Each structure stands twice: as structure tokens, then as C-alpha cells.
C-alpha positions as CSV (number, residue, x, y, z in Angstrom):
1,M,-54.2,22.8,55.4
2,P,-50.4,23.6,55.9
3,R,-48.8,25.1,52.9
4,I,-46.0,23.4,51.1
5,S,-43.2,25.6,49.9
6,A,-42.3,24.8,46.3
7,P,-41.1,26.9,43.5
8,T,-43.5,25.3,40.9
9,I,-47.0,23.8,40.9
10,G,-45.5,20.5,39.7
11,E,-43.1,20.3,42.6
12,H,-46.0,21.3,44.9
13,R,-48.0,18.4,43.6
14,A,-45.1,16.1,43.9
15,Q,-44.5,17.1,47.5
16,T,-48.2,16.7,48.4
17,Q,-48.3,13.2,46.8
18,D,-45.3,12.2,48.7
19,R,-46.9,13.3,52.0
20,I,-50.0,11.3,51.1
21,L,-48.0,8.1,50.4
22,Q,-45.9,8.6,53.5
23,A,-49.2,8.9,55.5
24,V,-50.3,5.5,54.0
25,S,-47.0,4.0,55.0
26,R,-47.3,5.2,58.6
27,L,-50.9,4.1,58.9
28,S,-50.3,0.7,57.5
29,R,-47.9,0.0,60.4
30,D,-50.7,0.6,62.9
31,Q,-53.8,-0.7,61.4
32,G,-53.1,-2.4,58.1
33,I,-53.8,-1.2,54.6
34,D,-57.2,-3.0,54.3
35,T,-58.8,-1.0,57.2
36,I,-57.3,2.4,56.2
37,S,-59.9,4.9,55.0
38,M,-59.5,7.9,52.7
39,T,-60.4,10.0,55.7
40,D,-57.6,8.5,57.8
41,V,-55.1,9.2,55.0
42,A,-56.2,12.8,54.6
43,S,-56.0,13.4,58.3
44,E,-52.6,11.8,58.6
45,A,-51.3,13.8,55.7
46,G,-52.6,17.1,57.0
47,I,-54.9,17.7,54.1
48,T,-58.6,17.8,53.4
49,R,-60.4,14.8,51.8
50,T,-61.2,17.0,48.8
51,V,-57.4,17.6,48.2
52,L,-56.8,13.9,48.6
53,Y,-59.5,13.0,46.0
54,N,-57.8,15.4,43.6
55,Y,-54.7,13.2,43.7
56,F,-56.4,9.7,44.1
57,P,-60.0,9.3,43.0
58,D,-60.6,6.2,45.2
59,K,-58.8,3.8,47.6
60,A,-57.8,1.4,44.7
61,A,-55.9,4.2,43.0
62,L,-54.2,5.2,46.3
63,L,-53.1,1.5,46.9
64,L,-51.8,1.2,43.4
65,A,-49.6,4.2,43.8
66,F,-48.4,3.1,47.2
67,T,-47.6,-0.4,45.9
68,E,-45.7,1.0,43.0
69,R,-43.6,3.1,45.5
70,V,-42.9,0.2,47.7
71,T,-41.9,-1.9,44.6
72,H,-39.4,0.7,43.5
73,Y,-38.0,0.9,47.0
74,F,-37.7,-2.9,47.1
75,I,-35.8,-3.1,43.8
76,E,-33.4,-0.3,44.8
77,S,-32.8,-2.0,48.1
78,Y,-32.2,-5.3,46.5
79,E,-29.7,-3.8,44.0
80,R,-27.9,-1.9,46.7
81,E,-27.6,-4.7,49.2
82,L,-26.8,-7.6,46.9
83,P,-23.1,-8.6,47.3
84,E,-21.0,-8.5,44.2
85,R,-20.6,-11.9,42.5
86,A,-23.2,-13.3,44.8
87,S,-24.3,-16.9,44.3
88,P,-27.9,-17.8,43.4
89,A,-28.5,-18.9,47.0
90,E,-27.1,-15.6,48.4
91,R,-29.3,-13.7,46.0
92,L,-32.3,-15.7,47.0
93,R,-31.6,-15.1,50.7
94,A,-31.4,-11.3,50.0
95,F,-34.6,-11.4,48.2
96,V,-36.4,-13.3,51.0
97,R,-34.8,-11.0,53.7
98,L,-36.0,-7.8,52.0
99,Q,-39.5,-9.2,51.3
100,L,-39.9,-10.1,55.0
101,A,-38.7,-6.6,55.9
102,G,-41.3,-5.2,53.6
103,L,-44.1,-7.2,55.2
104,L,-43.1,-5.6,58.5
105,A,-42.6,-2.1,57.3
106,H,-45.7,-2.0,55.2
107,P,-48.2,-4.5,56.6
108,H,-50.9,-5.5,54.1
109,P,-53.6,-8.2,53.8
110,G,-53.1,-11.4,51.8
111,P,-54.0,-11.7,48.1
112,A,-57.5,-13.0,48.8
113,D,-58.4,-10.2,51.1
114,L,-57.1,-7.6,48.8
115,S,-59.0,-9.1,45.9
116,A,-62.2,-9.0,47.9
117,A,-61.5,-5.4,49.0
118,L,-60.5,-3.9,45.7
119,G,-62.4,-6.0,43.1
120,P,-60.9,-8.1,40.4
121,D,-59.9,-5.3,38.0
122,A,-58.1,-3.2,40.6
123,Y,-56.5,-6.3,42.0
124,Q,-55.1,-7.2,38.6
125,R,-53.6,-3.8,38.3
126,L,-52.1,-4.2,41.7
127,A,-50.6,-7.5,40.7
128,D,-49.1,-5.9,37.6
129,H,-47.4,-3.3,39.8
130,V,-45.6,-6.0,41.8
131,A,-44.6,-8.0,38.7
132,P,-41.1,-6.6,38.7
133,M,-40.4,-8.3,42.0
134,Q,-41.5,-11.6,40.6
135,D,-39.3,-11.0,37.6
136,I,-36.3,-10.6,40.0
137,L,-37.1,-13.8,41.7
138,T,-37.6,-15.6,38.3
139,G,-34.2,-14.4,37.3
140,I,-32.6,-15.6,40.5
141,I,-34.1,-19.1,40.0
142,D,-33.1,-19.1,36.3
143,S,-29.4,-18.3,37.2
144,G,-29.4,-21.0,39.8
145,V,-30.7,-23.6,37.3
146,A,-28.2,-22.5,34.7
147,S,-25.3,-22.8,37.2
148,G,-26.5,-26.1,38.5
149,D,-27.1,-24.8,41.9
150,F,-30.9,-25.2,41.7
151,H,-33.2,-27.7,40.2
152,A,-36.6,-26.3,39.1
153,P,-38.3,-27.8,36.1
154,D,-40.9,-25.0,36.0
155,V,-39.2,-21.8,37.0
156,A,-42.4,-19.7,36.9
157,A,-44.3,-22.1,39.2
158,A,-41.3,-22.2,41.6
159,A,-41.3,-18.4,41.9
160,R,-45.1,-18.4,42.6
161,M,-44.6,-21.0,45.4
162,I,-41.6,-19.2,46.9
163,L,-43.7,-16.0,47.1
164,A,-46.5,-18.0,48.8
165,V,-44.1,-19.4,51.3
166,I,-42.9,-15.8,52.1
167,G,-46.5,-14.6,52.4
168,A,-47.2,-17.5,54.9
169,E,-44.9,-15.7,57.3
170,R,-46.9,-12.4,57.3
171,V,-49.2,-13.2,60.2
172,P,-46.5,-14.8,62.4
173,L,-44.2,-11.7,61.8
174,L,-46.9,-9.1,62.4
175,S,-48.1,-10.9,65.6
176,G,-44.5,-11.2,66.9
177,T,-44.7,-15.0,67.0
178,V,-41.5,-15.1,65.0
179,T,-38.6,-12.7,64.5
180,P,-37.5,-11.6,61.0
181,Q,-34.3,-13.6,61.5
182,E,-36.4,-16.8,62.4
183,A,-38.7,-16.2,59.5
184,E,-35.8,-15.8,57.1
185,E,-34.2,-19.0,58.3
186,T,-37.5,-20.9,58.0
187,V,-38.3,-19.6,54.5
188,C,-34.8,-19.9,53.1
189,G,-34.2,-23.4,54.5
190,F,-37.5,-24.7,53.1
191,V,-37.1,-22.9,49.8
192,L,-33.5,-23.9,49.2
193,R,-34.1,-27.5,50.1
194,G,-37.1,-27.4,47.7
195,L,-34.8,-26.1,44.9
196,G,-32.3,-28.8,45.7
197,A,-29.6,-26.2,46.5
198,R,-26.1,-27.5,46.8
199,T,-25.6,-25.3,49.9
200,I,-28.3,-24.3,52.4
201,S,-26.5,-22.0,54.7
């Protein structure tokens, strides 16, 4: 196992964990998270399986940590790329664009497949980790309703449906059937019309 130069044990552990999660990210682009094994991750990270299990006792724990990292990255990207004084429609477009980019950068199976692979308890913990993204979406819809740009009697239900529409583009994106730009236009056009947006473009 290659050594990691770090002045403290804590920093050494942080560097090793970062290498592990970067390995998951690379592997997910080639074979999908659902088919990645702990052996694959250890090999890609350049560590032994024993070391990997010292950090993550099972695949569920590994996926939870990876999902948390991707969620933080999404939130930072959204806050960085969102134009100042953006309209609700512009914020929704930014949200959709970044979600689709995430599907391409970190391919993963749909909720049903993940639930079957991880079991209900681990899947619920996984869902809890991505809750901040749903909170952002709910806030976007709320602001649009308050300004009169959107019409959504049930904001929480609207957010769930929007996430489902985004998820429906996962397979076409990964197969190359559609481009990210085409997927964005399809999703945004459908969603903004469904919300009764005053402007679609």
C-alpha cells in the first residue's frame, strides 16, 4: 500500500478516506455504483480490503459517505452557479442542470434498485443524506408560488414529481440517447409547464 504523507494521524485518515471516495467516483462512471464491490474500491484506491473495512464496514456505509460527499458538492455548485437575483424559473433550471450533470458524473441505479441492494434501513439513511437537495427544490417552488410565477397547491408533492422527472432521464443520458442539453430542455419544459410558469425559456 502506498504511503500517504501527512503530519498527523487524523490528516492521514482524511487523505485515505478521500482516496477511497475518489475511487468510488471513478468506478461509478465505468460500471455503476450498484455493481461496484468492496474489492474493486480497495484496488482502485490502492489499499487493501482490510484497510478499506477499517474506514467503511460495508458497502452501505461506503455509499452513504459517497452520497453525502456528492450532496455537499451539489449544494456548493448550486450556490456558486446561481445568478444573483435569479428568478424562480432560472433557479429551477440551474437545479435541473446540476442534477443532470450529477447523474452523468456519478451514475447510480434508481431508487427501487438501490432499495433492493441496500435494504430498507440503509436506503432510508441514504434518502436522509439527499434530503438537503430536496429542501433546495422545495424552496425554489415555494419562492415561485409566493411570487406568482408558479402554481403548486402541494409543494412537497411537486418536488417529488420533479425529482422523478429528472430521474427518468438517467438511462437516456447514460446510454447517450440524449445529450445533457436536450435532457435539460425536456425536463425544464415539462416541469415549468406543469408549474404554470409565466415564462418557459
